[in-house]
C-alpha positions, 0 to 999 in steps of 0.5 A: 633034310635031316638024319631020319629012318637009317639014311644018311648015318651021322658017319658018313657026313658027321661036319653037315650033321653038327652044323645042323645041330646047331641050327636046331639049337638056334631055333630053339628046337632042344628036342630034335636037337638033342636027339640028333646030338645023341644019335651023332655020339652013339654013332661017332663017340671019339668025336668030342665035339658031339659030346659037346654039343649034347652037353651044352643042349641038356645044359639049356634045358636045364637037365644038369645030370644029363649035362654032366654024364654028356660031358663026362663021357666026352672027357673019358675019350678026350681028356684034353679037350677045352671045350668039354673042360670048359663045360665041365667047369661051367656045370659045376658052377651051377650045380653050385659046386663052386670049389669044384668049378674054381679048380676045374677053370684053374687047371684048364687056364695054363692048357688055353694059354694061346686060345684067346676064346677059351681064355675069354670063357674061363674070365667070363666065369671068374668074373661072376664069381667075383674072381677079378684078379683071376679075370683080367690075368686071362683078359690080358692074355687074350688080348695078347693072343689077338691084340687087334680083337676089340671085343678082347680089349673091351672085355679087358676094360671092363675087368680093369674097372672092377679094380678100379683102374679107371685111366686104364680102362678109358685108354681101353675104351678110347681104343676100341672106339677108334677101332670099332666106332659102332661098338656103342656100349664102349661109349657108355661105359666111358662116360661112367668112368669119371666126371666129365668137365667143360674142357675133357668130355665127349659131348660133340662125338656123342651128339654126332654120332647119335645123328646119323644112321646106326647100325644096330637098335641099342646104339640109340640106348648106349649112346643116348645114356651116354650123353645124358651122364656126360650133359648132366656132369656138366650141369645140362640139365634139360639136354641130359634128360632129353638124351636120357628120355630117347635112350630109355624109350628105345629101350622100353621098346625092346622089352616085353615086360609087364609090371602088373607080373612083378606087382602080382609077384611081390603081393604073392610073396607076402601072401605065401610068406605071411606071419603066421607061416613065418612064425610056425615054420621050423628054421634052417640052416645055422651058419652065422657067416652072411651078410645080407644087403638088400634094397632097390638098385642104386638105393645105396647097397654098394656103399653099405658093402664097401663100408663093411667089406673094409672090415678085416673079418669080412669079405664081399661076394659082389651081387651073385645068384647063390640064393636064388639058385639054392631055392630053385634046385629045392624046387625044381618042379617050378613051372615059372617064377609064381610057381616058385613061390608057391613051392618056395613055402614047403622046401627044406629050408635047412637045405636051402640055407646049407646049399647057399653056404657051400656054394659062397664058401669057395669064393669067400674063403676063410674069411669070418663073415661074406657079404651078399649085396645082391638088391633084389634079394629083399623078395627073399627076406621070409626065405632068408631068414627061414633057411639061415637064423643066424644071418644078418641082414641089412635093408637100404633105404632111399629117397622115392624120387631119387632112387628112382631117377637113379634107376631111370638114368643107369643102363642096366643092360638085362637086369631091371626092366621096370626101370626104362619107363616112370609109370613102370617105375612108379608102380614097382617102387609102390610095390617093393615098399609095401612088401617091405612093410609087410616084412617089417611087420611079419619079421619084426627085428630081424634085420636092420634099416638104414636110409642112405640120406642118414648115412651120407649125413651122419657117416660114423654113427650109422657106420658104427649101427652097421658093424654092431649089428653085424656082430663085430669089433669096431674098425676104423677103416670102415670109415675110410672105405674109399681105401678098400681096394677090393674089386667092385662091378656094379653100376657104381664102380667109379663111385665107391672109390671116392669118399662119401658125398651127398651131391646126389641127394635131392638131385631129381629136383633139378629134373622136377618138371621132367619127372613130374608124372613120377612125382604125381604116381608116387603122390597119390600114396603116402609117399613123401616125394620131398 
């Protein structure tokens, strides 16, 4: 029984109470957990663990000021506590104070050189901020502290993938699989690193794994996607699609996703940000630095990002959530995404624009232009146009069947839950297409649209359009994007280091029969599926 009514005070059994609070938090009983954590800190103010728990609990319910207060009070009595310092860095980043968060992380790193667990957390935050060299350094040191820890080795592999060290990444993932054969995610990551060949692939191993009982349901997903990728590389399209469908169906069963909610949300966005509203609202922050690249996932946004970030005056932020975070801080009363859509039209757009620019400035450094290549920002084009009227916006389009199949065969893990079902994909695509048609009409000449197929076929002409649209002087480096050494941690991290190629254009036709339900749903509209 928990502490209540003055019996069994915290100081009489502190460790047991800490475990009880953690158990309450695990059951999402946050209010009761926070009440007990507060009582713990009042009774034992010099125990850093109590302040850590209180800070975490407040962070989980998005009470950032309260969380920062708890962390600061803990640091007042335990200034060297690594856990408190870690939470403090997280809260700075979560609050949009990226520069402060980076200072905190870099100050903590030297004191965590023998603490692999803390180094892992520091590296994860560096990764979120696109600081991949910093992340790699921390992951390497963590592996040195515990060479047998396969999770540390796996995380190092993902870090070196971002840096283009595919050979090392494959060797690290081989090591993970040898030591922990039930780490199924390692098989999928390994499959994506290169094009498999008849003489160098893992297909028998993957098929054998899938024929056995698996330790967790995600194993069927990860192994299925890995096998599909390797079979497709070898041109075994029928077998590849069977493996892919097995993995996608298994993933779909784990989700509570309803495509109707996204269809409704996109329709609501178009209704709230109509032509009249966009024409009359006063514009926001004046800052020409941002470049937004939007579109569906797997539409070619990463390719455009690599082309533009090859320019000496352009830095890539990668896929970040800074704009959505700035909006949510400006509309803190929103209870759900539909509430947020309705409230977003009444926010102070200049505040949102400035908050976005401030949060990304620390990552972009002193470079003149900074790319945000978060595809899903197509949802926010009205807000972006209002909050950042001088930002450059590029919309990347791709043929309906190719882009839907490309999404279907990619394991996004937590993102894009519509991508594991052909019906959901078709409905989401049509809703996206309708929203983009609205933005085209409501924001005339506000963004540049390019087609992936046109870029592949006419690289220099389209690249010159991209560079000119961003107001940049021409640099030949933009035509040699495969030499761009900047990190990339996207689903196409391996492909972006190759020269431009057209082999994926029309690839869906290899699966014409299997994708017939998708073609049929899209074909009932005016979408050109050919």
